[in-house]
N, CA, C and O atoms as a MOPAC input file, in Angstrom:
PM7 MOZYME 1SCF
protein

 N   -287.42600 1   -73.82200 1    87.93900 1
 C   -286.97700 1   -72.49300 1    87.57200 1
 C   -285.70800 1   -72.64500 1    86.73600 1
 O   -284.74000 1   -73.27800 1    87.15500 1
 N   -285.73900 1   -72.04300 1    85.53400 1
 C   -284.58400 1   -72.16200 1    84.66200 1
 C   -283.63200 1   -70.99700 1    84.89800 1
 O   -284.05000 1   -69.91000 1    85.29800 1
 N   -282.38300 1   -71.23100 1    84.65300 1
 C   -281.36200 1   -70.20700 1    84.81800 1
 C   -281.11800 1   -69.56700 1    83.46200 1
 O   -280.80100 1   -70.25400 1    82.49100 1
 N   -281.26600 1   -68.25200 1    83.40000 1
 C   -281.03500 1   -67.52100 1    82.16600 1
 C   -279.60200 1   -67.02100 1    82.17500 1
 O   -279.12200 1   -66.55100 1    83.20700 1
 N   -278.91900 1   -67.11100 1    81.06300 1
 C   -277.51400 1   -66.73200 1    80.98400 1
 C   -277.39000 1   -65.26000 1    80.60700 1
 O   -277.13200 1   -64.93500 1    79.44800 1
 N   -277.57100 1   -64.37200 1    81.57800 1
 C   -277.39400 1   -62.94200 1    81.37300 1
 C   -275.94600 1   -62.56900 1    81.64200 1
 O   -275.28900 1   -63.21400 1    82.45900 1
 N   -275.43200 1   -61.54000 1    80.97200 1
 C   -274.08100 1   -61.08500 1    81.33100 1
 C   -274.10100 1   -60.55300 1    82.75800 1
 O   -275.08000 1   -59.95000 1    83.19800 1
 N   -273.03800 1   -60.78000 1    83.45100 1
 C   -272.97300 1   -60.35400 1    84.84600 1
 C   -272.85800 1   -58.84800 1    84.93500 1
 O   -271.97200 1   -58.26700 1    84.30900 1
 N   -273.74100 1   -58.18300 1    85.70800 1
 C   -273.66500 1   -56.73700 1    85.86100 1
 C   -272.37300 1   -56.28800 1    86.52100 1
 O   -271.87100 1   -55.19700 1    86.25100 1
 N   -271.84800 1   -57.12300 1    87.37500 1
 C   -270.60000 1   -56.79200 1    88.06300 1
 C   -269.67100 1   -57.99600 1    87.96600 1
 O   -270.13100 1   -59.13700 1    88.01600 1
 N   -268.37500 1   -57.75500 1    87.83000 1
 C   -267.44900 1   -58.89800 1    87.74900 1
 C   -267.50000 1   -59.79400 1    88.98000 1
 O   -267.28200 1   -61.00100 1    88.87300 1
 N   -267.78200 1   -59.22300 1    90.14200 1
 C   -267.77600 1   -60.01800 1    91.37000 1
 C   -268.96200 1   -60.97100 1    91.43600 1
 O   -268.96200 1   -61.91100 1    92.23000 1
 N   -269.97500 1   -60.73100 1    90.60200 1
 C   -271.16200 1   -61.57200 1    90.67100 1
 C   -270.85900 1   -63.01000 1    90.24400 1
 O   -271.46500 1   -63.95400 1    90.75000 1
 N   -269.93000 1   -63.16600 1    89.32400 1
 C   -269.57200 1   -64.51100 1    88.87300 1
 C   -268.93100 1   -65.31200 1    89.99800 1
 O   -268.90400 1   -66.54200 1    89.94100 1
 N   -268.42200 1   -64.64500 1    91.00500 1
 C   -267.72800 1   -65.32600 1    92.08800 1
 C   -268.62500 1   -65.58200 1    93.29700 1
 O   -268.20800 1   -66.26700 1    94.23100 1
 N   -269.85100 1   -65.04600 1    93.30000 1
 C   -270.73700 1   -65.30100 1    94.43600 1
 C   -271.23000 1   -66.73600 1    94.36100 1
 O   -271.33100 1   -67.32000 1    93.28200 1
 N   -271.53600 1   -67.29400 1    95.53100 1
 C   -271.85200 1   -68.71200 1    95.56200 1
 C   -273.31000 1   -68.99300 1    95.86800 1
 O   -273.87500 1   -69.93700 1    95.31600 1
 N   -273.92500 1   -68.22000 1    96.71200 1
 C   -275.29300 1   -68.54700 1    97.07300 1
 C   -276.27800 1   -67.72500 1    96.25500 1
 O   -275.96700 1   -66.65100 1    95.74000 1
 N   -277.47400 1   -68.27900 1    96.16000 1
 C   -278.51300 1   -67.58600 1    95.41400 1
 C   -278.85300 1   -66.25700 1    96.09000 1
 O   -279.15100 1   -65.27300 1    95.41200 1
 N   -278.80900 1   -66.22700 1    97.41300 1
 C   -279.08500 1   -64.99900 1    98.14500 1
 C   -278.08700 1   -63.89900 1    97.81200 1
 O   -278.45600 1   -62.73400 1    97.66300 1
 N   -276.82100 1   -64.28200 1    97.69800 1
 C   -275.79400 1   -63.29700 1    97.33800 1
 C   -276.01400 1   -62.78400 1    95.91800 1
 O   -275.87000 1   -61.59100 1    95.64900 1
 N   -276.36500 1   -63.70400 1    95.01000 1
 C   -276.61800 1   -63.28100 1    93.62800 1
 C   -277.81600 1   -62.34600 1    93.55500 1
 O   -277.78100 1   -61.34500 1    92.83900 1
 N   -278.86500 1   -62.66400 1    94.28500 1
 C   -280.06200 1   -61.81300 1    94.29300 1
 C   -279.73000 1   -60.45100 1    94.88800 1
 O   -280.16500 1   -59.42900 1    94.35700 1
 N   -278.97900 1   -60.41500 1    95.96400 1
 C   -278.60400 1   -59.14500 1    96.59000 1
 C   -277.76800 1   -58.29900 1    95.63200 1
 O   -277.95600 1   -57.08600 1    95.53300 1
 N   -276.84800 1   -58.95000 1    94.93200 1
 C   -276.00400 1   -58.23000 1    93.96900 1
 C   -276.85000 1   -57.67400 1    92.83700 1
 O   -276.66800 1   -56.52600 1    92.43400 1
 N   -277.77400 1   -58.47600 1    92.32100 1
 C   -278.65200 1   -58.00900 1    91.24800 1
 C   -279.54900 1   -56.86900 1    91.70500 1
 O   -279.76700 1   -55.91200 1    90.96200 1
 N   -280.06600 1   -56.96500 1    92.91300 1
 C   -280.91600 1   -55.89100 1    93.43500 1
 C   -280.12200 1   -54.59700 1    93.58500 1
 O   -280.62700 1   -53.51900 1    93.27300 1
 N   -278.89100 1   -54.69800 1    94.05700 1
 C   -278.05000 1   -53.50700 1    94.19300 1
 C   -277.74700 1   -52.92000 1    92.81500 1
 O   -277.79600 1   -51.70400 1    92.63100 1
 N   -277.43800 1   -53.77700 1    91.85600 1
 C   -277.16400 1   -53.31600 1    90.49200 1
 C   -278.39400 1   -52.64700 1    89.88700 1
 O   -278.28400 1   -51.59000 1    89.26600 1
 N   -279.56700 1   -53.26000 1    90.06600 1
 C   -280.80400 1   -52.70300 1    89.52100 1
 C   -281.11300 1   -51.35100 1    90.16000 1
 O   -281.56000 1   -50.42800 1    89.47900 1
 N   -280.87900 1   -51.23500 1    91.44500 1
 C   -281.12400 1   -49.96300 1    92.12800 1
 C   -280.20900 1   -48.86200 1    91.58600 1
 O   -280.65000 1   -47.74500 1    91.31700 1
 N   -278.93600 1   -49.20000 1    91.43400 1
 C   -277.98500 1   -48.22000 1    90.88300 1
 C   -278.35000 1   -47.87700 1    89.44200 1
 O   -278.23900 1   -46.72400 1    89.02500 1
 N   -278.77800 1   -48.86900 1    88.69500 1
 C   -279.16600 1   -48.65100 1    87.30300 1
 C   -280.36900 1   -47.70200 1    87.22800 1
 O   -280.39500 1   -46.79100 1    86.40000 1
 N   -281.35100 1   -47.91700 1    88.08500 1
 C   -282.52900 1   -47.04500 1    88.10900 1
 C   -282.14300 1   -45.61500 1    88.46800 1
 O   -282.68200 1   -44.66900 1    87.89400 1
 N   -281.22700 1   -45.44700 1    89.40100 1
 C   -280.78400 1   -44.10200 1    89.77300 1
 C   -280.09000 1   -43.41900 1    88.60500 1
 O   -280.32400 1   -42.23900 1    88.34400 1
 N   -279.23100 1   -44.16100 1    87.89700 1
 C   -278.55600 1   -43.57500 1    86.73100 1
 C   -279.55300 1   -43.21200 1    85.64400 1
 O   -279.43100 1   -42.16200 1    85.01300 1
 N   -280.53300 1   -44.07000 1    85.42200 1
 C   -281.54600 1   -43.78800 1    84.40200 1
 C   -282.36800 1   -42.55900 1    84.79100 1
 O   -282.70200 1   -41.74000 1    83.93500 1
 N   -282.68900 1   -42.43100 1    86.06300 1
 C   -283.45100 1   -41.26400 1    86.52500 1
 C   -282.63600 1   -39.98200 1    86.33300 1
 O   -283.17500 1   -38.96100 1    85.90400 1
 N   -281.35000 1   -40.03400 1    86.64800 1
 C   -280.48600 1   -38.86200 1    86.43100 1
 C   -280.42800 1   -38.49200 1    84.95900 1
 O   -280.50900 1   -37.31700 1    84.60000 1
 N   -280.28600 1   -39.49900 1    84.10900 1
 C   -280.24200 1   -39.23600 1    82.66500 1
 C   -281.55400 1   -38.64600 1    82.17600 1
 O   -281.55600 1   -37.72600 1    81.35700 1
 N   -282.67600 1   -39.17100 1    82.67400 1
 C   -283.98000 1   -38.65900 1    82.26800 1
 C   -284.13600 1   -37.20600 1    82.69900 1
 O   -284.66000 1   -36.39200 1    81.93900 1
 N   -283.69300 1   -36.87000 1    83.89800 1
 C   -283.76900 1   -35.48800 1    84.35700 1
 C   -282.88700 1   -34.57800 1    83.50500 1
 O   -283.27100 1   -33.44900 1    83.20200 1
 N   -281.71100 1   -35.06300 1    83.11900 1
 C   -280.83400 1   -34.29000 1    82.23600 1
 C   -281.48900 1   -34.06500 1    80.87500 1
 O   -281.41400 1   -32.97100 1    80.31500 1
 N   -282.13300 1   -35.11200 1    80.34800 1
 C   -282.80300 1   -34.97600 1    79.05600 1
 C   -283.97200 1   -33.99600 1    79.14000 1
 O   -284.20200 1   -33.22200 1    78.21100 1
 N   -284.71100 1   -34.02800 1    80.25100 1
 C   -285.82100 1   -33.08700 1    80.42200 1
 C   -285.30900 1   -31.65500 1    80.47000 1
 O   -285.89600 1   -30.76600 1    79.85200 1
 N   -284.23000 1   -31.42500 1    81.19200 1
 C   -283.65300 1   -30.07500 1    81.27100 1
 C   -283.16400 1   -29.62300 1    79.90400 1
 O   -283.35200 1   -28.46600 1    79.52800 1
 N   -282.54100 1   -30.52300 1    79.16100 1
 C   -282.06600 1   -30.19200 1    77.82600 1
 C   -283.23700 1   -29.88400 1    76.90000 1
 O   -283.15600 1   -28.96300 1    76.08800 1
 N   -284.31700 1   -30.63900 1    77.01200 1
 C   -285.50300 1   -30.40000 1    76.19800 1
 C   -286.08300 1   -29.02000 1    76.47100 1
 O   -286.46900 1   -28.31200 1    75.54100 1
 N   -286.14500 1   -28.63500 1    77.74200 1
 C   -286.65600 1   -27.31100 1    78.09700 1
 C   -285.76500 1   -26.22900 1    77.49500 1
 O   -286.26400 1   -25.23100 1    76.97400 1
 N   -284.45700 1   -26.42100 1    77.56400 1
 C   -283.52500 1   -25.43800 1    77.00600 1
 C   -283.67100 1   -25.33200 1    75.48800 1
 O   -283.68700 1   -24.22900 1    74.94100 1
 N   -283.77700 1   -26.46600 1    74.81100 1
 C   -283.92600 1   -26.45800 1    73.35400 1
 C   -285.24600 1   -25.79600 1    72.96600 1
 O   -285.29600 1   -25.01400 1    72.01700 1
 N   -286.29900 1   -26.10600 1    73.69100 1
 C   -287.60900 1   -25.50800 1    73.40800 1
 C   -287.55500 1   -23.99400 1    73.58300 1
 O   -288.14700 1   -23.26000 1    72.79200 1
 N   -286.86300 1   -23.52500 1    74.59300 1
 C   -286.71600 1   -22.08700 1    74.82700 1
 C   -285.95400 1   -21.43100 1    73.68400 1
 O   -286.33900 1   -20.36300 1    73.20900 1
 N   -284.88200 1   -22.06100 1    73.24600 1
 C   -284.09200 1   -21.50500 1    72.14400 1
 C   -284.90000 1   -21.46900 1    70.85100 1
 O   -284.80400 1   -20.51000 1    70.08500 1
 N   -285.68600 1   -22.49500 1    70.61000 1
 C   -286.51800 1   -22.51700 1    69.40700 1
 C   -287.55800 1   -21.40500 1    69.46700 1
 O   -287.84500 1   -20.76700 1    68.45400 1
 N   -288.12500 1   -21.16900 1    70.64700 1
 C   -289.10400 1   -20.08900 1    70.79400 1
 C   -288.46800 1   -18.73300 1    70.51100 1
 O   -289.07100 1   -17.89000 1    69.84700 1
 N   -287.25400 1   -18.52100 1    71.01100 1
 C   -286.55800 1   -17.26100 1    70.73700 1
 C   -286.21900 1   -17.12400 1    69.25700 1
 O   -286.30500 1   -16.03200 1    68.69700 1
 N   -285.84100 1   -18.21400 1    68.63500 1
 C   -285.54500 1   -18.19200 1    67.20000 1
 C   -286.80800 1   -17.87300 1    66.40200 1
 O   -286.76100 1   -17.12100 1    65.42900 1
 N   -287.91400 1   -18.43800 1    66.81300 1
 C   -289.18900 1   -18.15300 1    66.15800 1
 C   -289.53700 1   -16.66900 1    66.27200 1
 O   -289.98600 1   -16.06100 1    65.30100 1
 N   -289.33500 1   -16.09300 1    67.44200 1
 C   -289.59300 1   -14.65800 1    67.62500 1
 C   -288.67800 1   -13.81900 1    66.73700 1
 O   -289.11400 1   -12.81900 1    66.16700 1
 N   -287.43000 1   -14.21300 1    66.61800 1
 C   -286.48700 1   -13.48000 1    65.77400 1
 C   -286.89900 1   -13.55700 1    64.30400 1
 O   -286.78700 1   -12.57100 1    63.57500 1
 N   -287.36800 1   -14.70600 1    63.87400 1
 C   -287.81900 1   -14.84300 1    62.48400 1
 C   -289.03400 1   -13.97100 1    62.22800 1
 O   -289.11800 1   -13.30800 1    61.19500 1
 N   -289.98700 1   -13.96600 1    63.17000 1
 C   -291.16500 1   -13.10200 1    63.01100 1
 C   -290.75300 1   -11.63500 1    62.97100 1
 O   -291.28700 1   -10.87200 1    62.16700 1
 N   -289.82500 1   -11.23100 1    63.81200 1
 C   -289.36000 1    -9.84300 1    63.82200 1
 C   -288.72400 1    -9.48700 1    62.48500 1
 O   -288.95700 1    -8.39600 1    61.96400 1
 N   -287.92100 1   -10.39400 1    61.92100 1
 C   -287.29100 1   -10.14400 1    60.62500 1
 C   -288.33800 1   -10.04000 1    59.52700 1
 O   -288.23900 1    -9.17600 1    58.65500 1
 N   -289.34400 1   -10.91500 1    59.56100 1
 C   -290.40100 1   -10.86600 1    58.54900 1
 C   -291.20100 1    -9.56700 1    58.63200 1
 O   -291.51300 1    -8.96700 1    57.60400 1
 N   -291.52800 1    -9.13800 1    59.82500 1
 C   -292.27300 1    -7.89100 1    59.99900 1
 C   -291.42500 1    -6.71100 1    59.55700 1
 O   -291.92800 1    -5.78400 1    58.92300 1
 N   -290.13900 1    -6.74200 1    59.88800 1
 C   -289.24100 1    -5.67400 1    59.45400 1
 C   -289.14600 1    -5.62400 1    57.93200 1
 O   -289.17500 1    -4.54300 1    57.34300 1
 N   -289.03400 1    -6.76900 1    57.30400 1
 C   -288.96500 1    -6.81700 1    55.84700 1
 C   -290.26100 1    -6.30700 1    55.22600 1
 O   -290.22500 1    -5.57300 1    54.23800 1
 N   -291.40600 1    -6.68800 1    55.79600 1
 C   -292.69300 1    -6.20300 1    55.28200 1
 C   -292.78100 1    -4.68700 1    55.42000 1
 O   -293.27400 1    -4.01000 1    54.51700 1
 N   -292.30900 1    -4.15000 1    56.54000 1
 C   -292.29600 1    -2.68900 1    56.72400 1
 C   -291.38600 1    -2.01000 1    55.72300 1
 O   -291.74500 1    -0.98400 1    55.14400 1
 N   -290.21200 1    -2.57800 1    55.51800 1
 C   -289.27600 1    -2.01700 1    54.54700 1
 C   -289.87600 1    -2.03900 1    53.14600 1
 O   -289.76400 1    -1.06400 1    52.40400 1
 N   -290.51500 1    -3.15600 1    52.78300 1
 C   -291.12700 1    -3.26900 1    51.46900 1
 C   -292.26300 1    -2.26500 1    51.30700 1
 O   -292.43600 1    -1.69800 1    50.22800 1
 N   -293.04100 1    -2.03900 1    52.37100 1
 C   -294.11900 1    -1.04800 1    52.32300 1
 C   -293.56500 1     0.34900 1    52.11900 1
 O   -294.12400 1     1.12600 1    51.34600 1
 N   -292.49000 1     0.67800 1    52.78900 1
 C   -291.86900 1     2.00300 1    52.63200 1
 C   -291.33500 1     2.16600 1    51.21900 1
 O   -291.49800 1     3.23200 1    50.62600 1
 N   -290.70100 1     1.13800 1    50.66300 1
 C   -290.19100 1     1.19300 1    49.31000 1
 C   -291.32100 1     1.39000 1    48.29900 1
 O   -291.20000 1     2.17100 1    47.35500 1
 N   -292.40600 1     0.67600 1    48.51100 1
 C   -293.57100 1     0.81000 1    47.62400 1
 C   -294.15000 1     2.21200 1    47.71300 1
 O   -294.47800 1     2.81700 1    46.69300 1
 N   -294.27800 1     2.72700 1    48.92300 1
 C   -294.83800 1     4.05500 1    49.12400 1
 C   -293.92700 1     5.11700 1    48.48400 1
 O   -294.41500 1     6.07800 1    47.89000 1
 N   -292.59000 1     4.93900 1    48.60900 1
 C   -291.63800 1     5.88200 1    48.04300 1
 C   -291.70500 1     5.84400 1    46.50000 1
 O   -291.56300 1     6.88000 1    45.85200 1
 N   -291.91300 1     4.69200 1    45.93500 1
 C   -291.96800 1     4.62500 1    44.47500 1
 C   -293.26700 1     5.18800 1    43.92400 1
 O   -293.30500 1     5.66300 1    42.78900 1
 N   -294.33000 1     5.14100 1    44.71600 1
 C   -295.61100 1     5.69700 1    44.27800 1
 C   -295.59100 1     7.22100 1    44.40400 1
 O   -296.15200 1     7.92500 1    43.56500 1
 N   -294.95700 1     7.71400 1    45.43100 1
 C   -294.95900 1     9.16600 1    45.68600 1
 C   -294.06000 1     9.92700 1    44.77900 1
 O   -293.96800 1    11.15000 1    44.88500 1

């Protein structure tokens, strides 16, 4: 088994002496890392939902403006014909 030279996740890991201690430290670091990644993923999902909602409202506002403009243009056309 070859030893890979990874940066130490924690400064104290360089000072551990047994392989069991190093494995325990890495497992604890990996567990904490997974929890942080899960929290970040949940934050990104919530942000995505919020952005999607805002885009939907913006889309509705654009449609309302377009319909209003079409109505205004129809009234102007009707007034010029009459």
